[in-house]
N, C-alpha and C positions, 0 to 999 in steps of 0.2 A: 540602513538600519530603520526599523519601524519606529514610529512615534510611541512614546509611553502611553499605556492605557490610562484612561481617566480614573481618578480615585472613586468617583461615584459610579455605581454599577449602571450599565445601560445595555439594551438589547444588542446581541452580537450581530454584526452586519454580514450578510451573505455577499458572495462575489460571483465571478463568471469563470467557467472552465476554459482551458485552452481550446477546446472544441468550439465554444461560442466565439472566442477571439478569431479563430481562423475562418469561421463562417462569416463573421462580419467583415473581416478584411478582404476575403476573397470576393464577397459581394460588391464591396466598394471598388475594388480593382476592376472587376468585370463591368461594372456600371460605367467606369471611366472609358473602357475600351468600346463598349457598345453605344454609349450615349454621350460621351465627352464630358460627363459630369464629374467634377472634382469635389469630393465630399469631405467635410470635417467631422461628420458623425454619421452613423448608419444604424437603421433599425432592423432587428431580426426577430423571428418568432422561435421560441424555444420549443422543445419536443412536446411539452404539455400545453402549448398554446399561449403562453405568456409572451407578450411583446416587450422588448427592451431596446434601448438606444445606447450604443457604445461610441465613445469619443475616439477619434482617430488622431494619431500623431502625424501621419502623412498619407497622401493619396496622390500618386504621380506616375508618369510613364516610366517604364523600365525595360531597356533593351527592346525586344520586339513584343512587349506586353505592357503590363502595368503592375504596380505593387501598392499595397496599403498596409499600415501598421497601427497597432494599439498597444497600450501598456496593460499587461495582465493585472487585473484587480481581483485578488482573492478574498476581499472583504476582511474579516477578522480571523480567517483561518491561517495557521502558520504554514503556508504553502511555499515551497522553495521557488516557485515561479512568480510569486507576488512581485509586481513591479517590473517584470521582464518585458522587453519589447517583443511582441509576437506579431509576425507579419506574413502576408501571403503574396506570392507572385503568380500572376495569371496570364496565360497566353490563350489565344483563340486557335481552334483547330477545325479542320473540315469534318472529321468524324464526330457524330453526336455523342453525348455522354461526357463524363468527367474522368480524367486520368489524374491520379495523385502521385506526387513526388515528394521525397524528403529533401529539403533544402538545408542550409547551415543551421545546426543546432537541433535538428529533428532526427531521431534515430531510425534505424532499419532493423527489421526482425531477422535474426540469424539462427534462432533455434526453434524447432517445432514445439507445439503445445499451447501457443497463444491463439487468440481468435483470428489472427491474420497469418497467412502463410509466410514461410521463409522467403526473404527477398523483398517483401512489401515494406513501404514506409510505415512507420509506427503512428498511423492516423487511425484511430479506433473506429469501429463500425458506426456508432451513433453520430460522431462528428462527420463522417463521410456522408451519412444520410442527410444531415442538416445542410451541409454545403451543397450537395447535389440538388436538394429540394429548392433552395434559394436561387441557385444559378439557373435551374430549369424554369422557374417562374420569371426570372429576369429575361431569359431567352424568348419566352412567349410574349412578354411585354414588348420586346423590340423586334419581333418577327424574325428572330435569328434561328437558323436551322442547324448550325454547327455545334461543336462542343467546346470544352475548356480543358486546359491543363492547369492544375493547381499545385503549386509548390509551397509547402508549409515550412516556415522558418521561425527560429527563436534565437534572439541575440544571446550569445554566451551559453546556449543550451547544452553544448557538449560538456562544459564544466559543471553546470547545474545538475546534469544527469548523474554525475558521480555521487551526488547526495541522495539519490533515489535507488531503488532496487533494479533499475533498468539493466545495468551491466550483468547482474546475476541472471536476469531473465533472458539474456541474449539479445537485448535491444541496444545496439551499439551506434555510437556517433551522435547521440543527443537524447532529447526528451521524447516522450510520447504525447500525442495530441489526444486528450482524454475528455470524458464527460458522457453521462447518460441522460442527465436532466438539463444540462446547460448551466446549472447553478452550482457553485461551491458553497456548501453549508458549513459554517464554522465548527470545527472540532467534531464533525460527523464521523471522521475516521473511515469513511466509505472507501476512499482511495487506497488507504493502507490495507484494509481488509481485502480489497480486490487484488492488491499486489501479492498478498499471502496466497490467495487462491491461484493466481497466475504462477507463483513460484512452485506450488505443488504440481500444477498441470504441466509446466515446462519440464520439471524433473521426471515425471512419469513418461512424458512423450520422448524423453531422451534416454529411457531405459533404466532409470534409477528406481530400485525397488525398496531401498532403505533410506528413509529421510530422517533428519534430525531437526526438530523444531526448537528454536532457542529464543530466550528472552532478551539476550544482548550479546555484546562482544565477548565477554568472559565465558559465557556458556557456549558460544560458537567455537571459541578457541579450544575449549575443553573437548567438545565433540570432534573437532578436527584432529586433535592429538589422539583421542581415544580410538577413533575409527579410521582415521586418514580419509575422511569423506571428501569428495569433490565439492567445490563451492555450490554447484548446482543442486546438490542434495541437502544443503543447509538452508533451512527455511527461517528467515528472520521474522519471528512472530511477534516480538515485543510483548505487550501485555495481552494480546488477543489470542489466547490459547483456544478459545471457543471457535474462532474462525478456522483454525486447523482441524480440530476434532470434528466439527460439523461438515467440513468440506470432504473429509475422508469417507463420509457416507456415500457420496456420489463419485469420488475419485480415490478409491482405496489403494493402499500400497501393502507390500508384504510386511514391512517393519517400520515402526515409528519410534524414535527416541525423543522423549521430551526432556529438556534440560533447562534449568533456571536456578536462580539464587534460592537459598533455603526458604526465605520469607515468602517469595512468590509461589514456590511449590506448596508451601503450607496453605496458601489461599486456594490453590487448585484442589488440595486435599479436602478443604472445607466445602467444595462444591461451587467455587466461583470460576467463571469462564472469562471474565475481564479482570486482570490482575493489577490494574492501575489503582493507586491509592484513592482516586476519586470515587471508585466504585466498589472497592472491597478493602478490608483491613485485616491485619493479622490478629487472630483470636488466641490470645495467650492462655485463657482457661481451657480452650480446646487442646492446645499443645500439652498442657498439664495432664489432661484426661488421657490423651494418647500415651504420654509417658507413664502414667499410672498403669495402663493396660499391659505395659511390658516391664513392670516391676519397680517403678519409681516410688520412693518413699513419700510419705505425707510432707515431710520437710522439703524435699526436692520439688514436689508439686507446688508448694507455696512459693518457693523461690522462682519457679518458672512463671507463675502468675504475676509476681512482682517485678519481673524483668523489664528492662527498658526497651529491649529489642529482641527480635527472634534469634539473632545471632548470639546474644547473651544466654537466652534460654537453651540454645543448642550446646553452648560451651558448658553450662552447668550440668546438662544431662550427660555429656561426654565425660566430664570429670567424675561422674558417679557410675560410669560404665553402662549407661542407658543409651541404646542406639536409636535416639529420637529421629535422626535423619532418615534412617531406613523405615521407621514406622510411618513418618509423614509421607515418604515416597510410596509406601504401600497403599495408603489411603488415597493419594493422588492417582495412583495406577487404577484402583478400583473405580474411581469416578470416571477417569478417561475411558476405561473399558466399557462403561455403561453407555457411552456415546458412540464410539467408533464401531464399525462392523466387526463381527467375531473373527473374520479372517485376517485382520490386522494385528500383528504381534506388537504389543506396546510395552515400553519400558520407561522408567522415570529416573532421572538423575537430579540430585540437589547439589549445588556447589556453594562454597564460601566466597568471600569477597576476593580471595586470591585465585579463584578458579579451581580450587581443589575439590574433589568429590567428597561430600560429607553424608551422602545418602543415596541408596539405590533400591529399586524394586523392579522386578521383571523376570525374564527367563523362566516362565512357568509358575511364578509365585501366585 
């Protein structure tokens, strides 16, 4: 468990990606093989030129090679891999270049649509480039003409991967080795948004033309019941509806169903693409105005503005025969259609806390 955060505000601390961890540990293991040097820390250069030093938990011979490990430090980001032991096992080989393998806790790609082909270890392109560059420099330093086999490993990685979107993306057996900058920036949400894009790409590559983008478990269950969609066609977007809508500009599908709680859909209707409470709030006067447009009395409008929650506003409207859920979905649909390409057929569902549909817009509306 993480330590409690201090009561006094302080700048959030950045951390290192799993790609940086494997780069550092593979370099240390290779250095032991080529120079006999046992390291307790190792310096690497990140993609944008920044030099960092990472502490090692071990650096030792292993079978016919060597291995080194470090504890993943995600800084102040709530990363599932924070504190995990990330390690690399390295063997020398006569062929030049670097061959990559998935060790314990690292997944393998089993579905098309990702940046790596099916059958490859889930070590992303930038980490591969980082590892290759550092090992190539080390080989020159030691006058070594051969190559390397690098096996990436994460202790307990198979269990940790179940907390990520890897299983749905077809990355099985463990985690992915990630990173584009080498740095984890706290609460940047870049990894989550990347997983949304990957989810869309994998679904398209596997022939799914109807996707349902959902804000959470209840909305996923709703879409699963409503359409009997395969899990691959269900995109877990969380609060990042903008990540879905914008990606469809470059990766369109025939049909998109957006589904979320009534409150979140009301934020989308108001033109927000990040539905988290940190970035957008429910606009009760706007709900009242939309209700007025479909016949709400002045008394009902005042009651909606005075509501404690969007769910209360919805209940008040329903009791008066005002289909506020449908109206909100219609505004959300208009906003979504303003972003996605015209060839994408979009529809919007709003649900209550029990997962029941309380609003809909689509099908040519």
